[in-house]
C-alpha positions, 0 to 999 in steps of 0.5 A: 363146816366148823366155820358155819357152826362157829357163826351160828346164832346161839339160839340155833345151837344144840347141846349135841351139835346136831345142827346141819345146814341145808347144803349139809343135809342135802349132801348127806341125803344124796350120799345115802337116801335110804338112811337119811330122812329129811323132815321139813318143819317149816310152816305151810306158808313158808313151804308155799313161798319157798317150795317143798323138797320132794324128798321131805 
């Protein structure tokens, strides 16, 4: 995880280091679906092209 964050583009980094990858978000949701909420912030076009996760 630290390697991913070290290679994360500066504009995607947050002061509080709250960024997670899609894989990390999914793993956290799988571990505690009642506590973790997935919010899909992509545009409708992106959702149509790639798909929309059922849990979002």
